[in-house]
N, C-alpha and C positions, 0 to 999 in steps of 0.2 A: 738829894739826900741818899746816901748809900743803902740805908735800911729799906727805903721805899723801892729802890731798884731791885733789891733781893726779893722783896715781897712780890713785886710784879713778875719776876722770873718764876717764882714758885707757882703763882696763879696760872701763868701761861703753861707751865709744865703739867700742872694738874688738869687743865683743860685739854691738853694734848693727850693725856692718859685717858680721859673720858672719851674723846673722839676715837682713839685707838680701840678702846673697849667696845664702843658701839660698832665699829667696823668688824670686830671679832664676832659680835652677836649676829650681824648680818651674814658674815661668812658661814657661820655654822647653821644659820637658818635658810641657807640657799636652796636646800632640798625640800623645803615646805611647799606643798602643792596648793595650799589653801590661798586663793587670791585675796581674801579679806585680810589675812595676816600680812601678805606682801604689801598690800595697799596701806595697812597700818604702819609698817616699817617706813615706807616712803613718806607718809604723812608725818610721822614722828621726826624724821630728818628735816622735813620742811619747817616744822615748828622750831626745832633746835637751831637751825641756821637762820631763820627769820628773827628769832629772839636775839641771837648773837649779833646779827646785823643791826638791829634796833639799839642794842647796848653800845655797839661801836659808833653808830651815828650820834647817839646822845653824848657819848664821851667826846667825840670830835667837836660837837657844838658847844660843850660846856667846860672842857678841860684846857687849862692854859699850857699844859706840858705835852700837848699832842704833837706828834711828829708827822711831817708830810708823808713819809714812807708808809705810814699806817693806812693811807688811802688804799694801798694795795690789799690790805686785809678787808676793808669795806667792799672792794670790788670782788674779792674772792668769795666772801660769805654772802654777799648779795647775789652773786652768780649761782652759788650752791642753793640758796633759798629759791631763786627763780627756777633752777633746774628741777629741784624736787617738787616745787609748787606746780610746775607744768605737768609732771606725771601724776601728782596727787589730784589735781582738779581739772585739767584740760583734756588729757588723753582719755579715751574711752576705756571702760573696764576690760575690753578685749586685750589690751596691752598686757595686763596682768595674767589673764587666763591663758593667753597664747604661750606663756613661759612653761606651762605644764608639758606641752608637747615638745618643746625645745630641749627639755631635760632628759627625755627618753632616748 
């Protein structure tokens, strides 16, 4: 159905705008020296990409119109969730605190 394809493209573009806007927030927040704020940004990205991964996996398991190429999206967002999860939960807080000296 052509209308469904158009709607899908709009949703994908809107999600891209959201990710771009989040990137701008992080770009402008790069000079923040408070480690709690930086940790909050990383944790927020972990939540966003984990939820995206869960939606993609649920769609993959339940949607009859799922294309095999979309497995790359699952790999990408799963990787991003893992990356941000590592720095949100596994790395010691010193990773965030040491950025203060690197910015000087």
